[in-house]
Backbone bond lengths (Angstrom), bond angles and torsions (degrees), N, CA, C in turn:
res aa  C-N    CA-C-N  psi(-1)  N-CA   C-N-CA  omega(-1)  CA-C   N-CA-C  phi
1 M - - - 1.447 - - 1.531 110.54 -
2 R 1.333 115.93 -40.94 1.486 119.59 179.04 1.513 111.67 -62.62
3 I 1.334 116.36 -35.82 1.468 119.21 -179.98 1.507 110.52 -65.26
4 I 1.313 117.43 -41.36 1.477 121.27 177.95 1.531 110.41 -62.82
5 A 1.316 116.10 -46.78 1.473 120.27 -179.78 1.521 111.00 -61.45
6 F 1.330 116.03 -42.39 1.484 120.61 178.06 1.524 109.72 -63.80
7 S 1.324 118.16 -41.90 1.468 121.98 -177.88 1.540 109.77 -64.46
8 V 1.314 116.74 -41.43 1.466 119.92 177.27 1.512 112.21 -62.84
9 L 1.311 116.20 -45.15 1.496 120.20 178.64 1.526 110.36 -62.52
10 L 1.318 115.78 -41.29 1.470 119.62 -179.73 1.526 109.87 -64.52
11 A 1.281 116.79 -45.55 1.483 121.45 179.00 1.515 111.26 -60.35
12 L 1.335 116.87 -43.84 1.459 120.51 -179.85 1.514 112.31 -63.69
13 S 1.353 117.42 -39.30 1.452 119.88 178.61 1.519 110.12 -66.98
14 C 1.310 118.32 -35.35 1.493 120.15 178.90 1.537 110.23 -72.29
15 I 1.323 116.51 -37.24 1.433 120.52 -178.15 1.526 111.37 -62.35
16 S 1.317 115.56 -42.40 1.415 119.26 -178.46 1.551 111.73 -83.37
17 G 1.312 115.31 8.88 1.444 122.02 -178.27 1.508 113.87 -55.76
18 F 1.357 115.64 -28.94 1.424 118.45 179.69 1.496 109.32 -161.64
19 S 1.335 116.11 122.82 1.428 120.26 175.97 1.519 111.65 -144.25
20 Q 1.317 116.23 6.39 1.476 120.69 179.84 1.497 110.04 -103.09
21 N 1.325 115.62 129.12 1.457 121.83 176.71 1.514 109.26 -78.84
22 L 1.289 118.60 109.48 1.470 122.28 -175.88 1.553 111.41 -103.72
23 I 1.286 118.22 16.88 1.451 119.86 174.57 1.499 110.10 -63.15
24 G 1.323 117.41 132.47 1.446 125.32 -175.48 1.509 112.91 96.63
25 Y 1.320 118.14 -11.03 1.469 121.65 175.59 1.525 109.09 -81.79
26 N 1.349 115.85 148.95 1.464 117.43 176.27 1.531 109.46 -87.06
27 S 1.274 114.92 168.75 1.486 122.83 -173.54 1.535 112.20 -55.16
28 D 1.339 115.98 -43.99 1.479 118.87 -178.75 1.531 112.41 -65.78
29 D 1.347 115.20 -40.12 1.464 119.84 -179.80 1.560 110.90 -68.32
30 I 1.311 118.18 -35.58 1.453 122.29 176.19 1.524 109.70 -63.68
31 Q 1.313 116.42 -47.13 1.441 120.32 -179.18 1.529 111.29 -62.83
32 K 1.304 116.18 -40.95 1.462 119.83 178.61 1.533 109.79 -66.19
33 Y 1.304 117.88 -44.35 1.482 122.01 179.23 1.512 110.12 -59.65
34 M 1.285 117.81 -48.73 1.479 122.39 -177.33 1.548 109.39 -64.91
35 K 1.287 119.00 -41.52 1.470 122.12 179.08 1.529 111.29 -62.66
36 E 1.325 116.91 -40.93 1.446 121.77 -177.79 1.537 114.00 -79.07
37 N 1.342 116.95 -34.58 1.456 119.36 -170.29 1.534 114.50 -111.67
38 H 1.317 118.68 -15.35 1.466 119.87 -178.95 1.511 110.78 -137.09
39 T 1.338 113.15 72.86 1.448 120.17 -179.93 1.529 112.73 -67.84
40 E 1.338 116.68 -15.33 1.472 120.14 176.50 1.523 112.50 -77.05
41 M 1.313 116.82 -10.81 1.446 121.93 -179.05 1.559 109.45 -102.68
42 N 1.341 116.14 135.75 1.455 122.24 -177.41 1.512 109.83 -108.93
43 F 1.304 115.45 132.30 1.461 122.82 176.45 1.523 108.47 -71.82
44 N 1.357 116.47 132.05 1.442 120.96 176.48 1.518 109.44 -118.69
45 K 1.281 116.58 116.95 1.498 120.28 -179.85 1.520 107.69 -70.78
46 V 1.335 115.85 127.21 1.462 121.10 178.64 1.515 109.30 -130.29
47 V 1.323 114.60 149.36 1.468 122.18 176.02 1.508 106.30 -121.54
48 N 1.300 116.62 123.33 1.447 121.25 179.45 1.531 108.73 -144.20
49 S 1.322 117.15 125.06 1.463 118.52 -177.08 1.543 113.75 -77.62
50 K 1.317 118.15 -14.57 1.466 120.56 -178.02 1.517 112.04 -96.51
51 F 1.334 118.54 -36.06 1.444 121.69 -176.20 1.532 109.40 -128.09
52 S 1.325 112.88 148.99 1.468 119.29 172.32 1.510 107.06 -110.30
53 Y 1.308 116.94 121.53 1.455 121.01 -178.26 1.498 112.81 -154.50
54 L 1.329 114.75 160.71 1.479 123.09 172.81 1.538 105.48 -105.13
55 K 1.321 116.99 138.59 1.439 121.41 -179.42 1.527 109.89 -124.13
56 Y 1.335 114.17 132.92 1.456 121.97 178.49 1.517 108.06 -130.82
57 T 1.328 116.31 137.12 1.472 120.88 174.71 1.541 107.51 -130.97
58 D 1.344 113.03 154.76 1.448 117.25 179.08 1.543 108.18 -88.58
59 N 1.314 116.60 169.40 1.442 121.37 -177.34 1.533 114.51 -66.91
60 N 1.335 116.61 -19.34 1.453 120.29 -175.39 1.522 113.12 -106.72
61 D 1.334 117.78 8.89 1.450 123.71 -178.64 1.541 111.79 54.01
62 M 1.338 115.01 35.84 1.456 120.13 176.10 1.537 111.29 -93.27
63 Q 1.349 116.08 -20.66 1.447 119.81 -174.32 1.498 111.56 -152.14
64 T 1.334 116.66 137.03 1.450 125.08 174.90 1.511 108.72 -126.73
65 I 1.309 117.63 135.34 1.448 122.73 179.21 1.529 108.78 -120.14
66 L 1.340 115.03 128.76 1.462 120.10 176.93 1.508 108.83 -117.09
67 F 1.310 117.60 124.07 1.465 122.98 176.49 1.541 105.77 -102.51
68 F 1.313 118.02 106.79 1.463 121.71 179.22 1.527 109.55 -81.99
69 L 1.344 113.70 130.67 1.456 121.82 -173.42 1.553 111.18 -110.64
70 N 1.318 116.83 145.57 1.457 119.66 173.23 1.522 109.29 -83.80
71 D 1.319 117.00 -173.84 1.473 121.50 -175.76 1.545 113.35 -68.46
72 K 1.350 117.16 -10.96 1.457 121.36 176.15 1.541 111.15 -101.93
73 A 1.322 116.52 13.00 1.481 123.86 179.49 1.556 112.39 64.66
74 V 1.321 116.01 33.57 1.480 122.57 176.73 1.516 107.05 -109.09
75 C 1.323 115.08 135.77 1.472 121.22 -179.16 1.529 110.44 -68.37
76 N 1.363 116.72 126.60 1.415 120.78 176.64 1.549 114.12 -117.16
77 S 1.313 117.60 -8.13 1.476 122.33 171.61 1.518 109.26 -164.73
78 I 1.329 114.01 161.84 1.471 120.59 -178.14 1.518 107.90 -133.34
79 R 1.310 117.22 139.58 1.457 122.16 173.72 1.526 107.40 -127.42
80 I 1.322 114.28 130.40 1.446 121.74 177.95 1.536 106.08 -118.96
81 V 1.347 115.55 126.87 1.436 121.92 176.69 1.549 105.94 -112.59
82 C 1.322 116.79 120.33 1.454 118.31 -178.09 1.515 110.54 -134.63
83 D 1.323 113.23 158.22 1.449 121.10 179.16 1.536 109.84 -58.17
84 T 1.322 116.50 144.78 1.469 120.24 -178.21 1.523 111.66 -63.86
85 N 1.337 119.66 -19.92 1.435 122.38 177.04 1.545 111.32 -67.26
86 L 1.292 118.20 -16.71 1.463 122.39 -179.09 1.513 112.34 -92.93
87 K 1.301 118.29 -4.21 1.488 119.97 -171.20 1.531 111.54 -61.11
88 T 1.303 118.39 -48.97 1.474 121.20 -177.42 1.515 110.84 -57.09
89 A 1.304 116.30 -43.65 1.479 119.88 -178.73 1.540 110.54 -69.60
90 K 1.332 117.69 -36.53 1.471 120.76 177.82 1.522 109.42 -65.41
91 V 1.314 118.60 -43.67 1.450 121.03 179.91 1.522 109.77 -62.87
92 S 1.302 118.05 -41.95 1.479 120.93 177.90 1.530 110.43 -63.27
93 E 1.304 117.15 -42.45 1.457 121.44 177.17 1.525 110.40 -60.27
94 F 1.308 117.93 -48.73 1.460 121.31 -179.28 1.500 111.47 -65.11
95 N 1.327 119.33 -38.79 1.471 122.15 178.63 1.504 110.36 -62.00
96 S 1.334 117.94 -34.35 1.455 121.86 -179.98 1.525 114.34 -81.33
97 R 1.325 117.28 -25.72 1.482 122.33 -173.92 1.521 113.10 -99.13
98 Y 1.311 117.56 -32.94 1.476 122.13 -171.51 1.509 112.54 -121.63
99 T 1.322 116.76 169.88 1.444 122.38 176.26 1.541 108.50 -89.82
100 K 1.307 115.80 126.69 1.468 121.36 -178.72 1.505 108.95 -67.56
101 K 1.330 117.57 133.12 1.449 122.96 179.99 1.542 111.39 -111.94
102 G 1.293 118.96 -24.80 1.440 124.23 -179.15 1.479 110.08 175.35
103 E 1.310 116.60 -165.91 1.464 121.71 179.80 1.528 109.37 -62.79
104 N 1.331 115.73 115.54 1.481 121.39 178.97 1.499 114.30 58.85
105 M 1.349 116.62 31.91 1.467 122.51 177.84 1.544 110.56 -138.94
106 W 1.332 115.11 138.08 1.447 121.51 -179.45 1.513 109.38 -138.59
107 I 1.325 115.80 162.83 1.455 122.02 175.37 1.523 108.39 -115.51
108 D 1.324 116.21 128.51 1.450 123.25 175.22 1.558 105.80 -106.22
109 K 1.327 116.58 120.96 1.462 120.55 178.03 1.522 109.29 -98.85
110 K 1.320 115.66 125.03 1.460 122.82 -177.08 1.509 108.09 -141.66
111 E 1.338 115.13 118.20 1.494 120.12 179.25 1.493 113.33 49.34
112 D 1.304 118.07 50.52 1.485 125.78 179.03 1.528 113.33 61.47
113 K 1.334 118.37 21.86 1.426 122.61 175.08 1.534 108.00 -120.29
114 N 1.324 116.31 144.02 1.433 120.41 177.29 1.533 110.57 -102.77
115 F 1.321 115.34 137.77 1.443 123.04 178.40 1.552 108.60 -122.84
116 L 1.282 115.88 132.18 1.460 122.10 178.32 1.496 110.44 -86.77
117 V 1.333 115.46 125.47 1.474 122.83 177.38 1.507 104.11 -109.71
118 R 1.332 117.86 117.73 1.450 122.74 -176.98 1.518 111.00 -125.76
119 L 1.307 117.04 130.24 1.438 123.78 177.65 1.521 109.19 -107.46
120 K 1.313 117.14 129.25 1.460 121.78 -179.32 1.513 109.07 -126.73
121 D 1.327 115.69 128.49 1.447 120.39 176.24 1.506 110.92 -77.44
122 E 1.302 116.36 126.62 1.455 122.74 173.33 1.511 109.42 -109.16
123 K 1.304 118.54 176.56 1.445 120.27 -178.05 1.539 112.09 -64.51
124 W 1.316 118.21 -42.66 1.459 121.22 -175.60 1.524 113.97 -115.29
125 A 1.330 117.29 -1.86 1.435 120.01 -175.91 1.527 110.96 -157.92
126 C 1.297 116.85 173.71 1.442 123.17 170.99 1.538 107.22 -110.87
127 T 1.285 115.47 138.91 1.464 120.36 177.69 1.513 109.77 -113.70
128 I 1.311 116.51 127.61 1.447 122.83 -179.63 1.541 106.76 -115.32
129 T 1.320 116.82 125.28 1.426 122.01 -179.87 1.535 108.18 -116.99
130 I 1.311 115.65 132.76 1.456 121.75 175.96 1.527 106.13 -120.82
131 E 1.344 116.08 123.32 1.457 119.22 -178.66 1.538 108.38 -153.20
132 P 1.306 118.33 159.81 1.469 120.24 177.30 1.532 109.05 -58.43
133 E 1.359 113.90 139.36 1.436 119.18 176.76 1.503 109.69 -70.55
134 K 1.336 116.80 136.82 1.458 121.28 -178.10 1.508 111.93 -99.29
């Protein structure tokens, strides 16, 4: 019984790992926000010559968040990769927070702008992409 209770608590902490749309925030503000609000997520320093991004992972490798940055270090899209066990909870969270647009798609309205939230099933994980609606 303790294992089940622990598993539920673990899953809930991972689910709430990210629910804030930080598109439009600069790199420093994202790092400050994550440090203050998501202590369960760890910053991973990455070097990539093609993309500029901030990477965060949780302690249990259940969720990874990538904040993709433009040339001015401002976030222009977000990708969350999470364990398939979190899919049901993520869908429930998105259904309660956003306007449903279609199968595994939602609209997040922020400051009169629409952002498309899309969940895609992969073989080993679920990928969630948040980007401005085109």
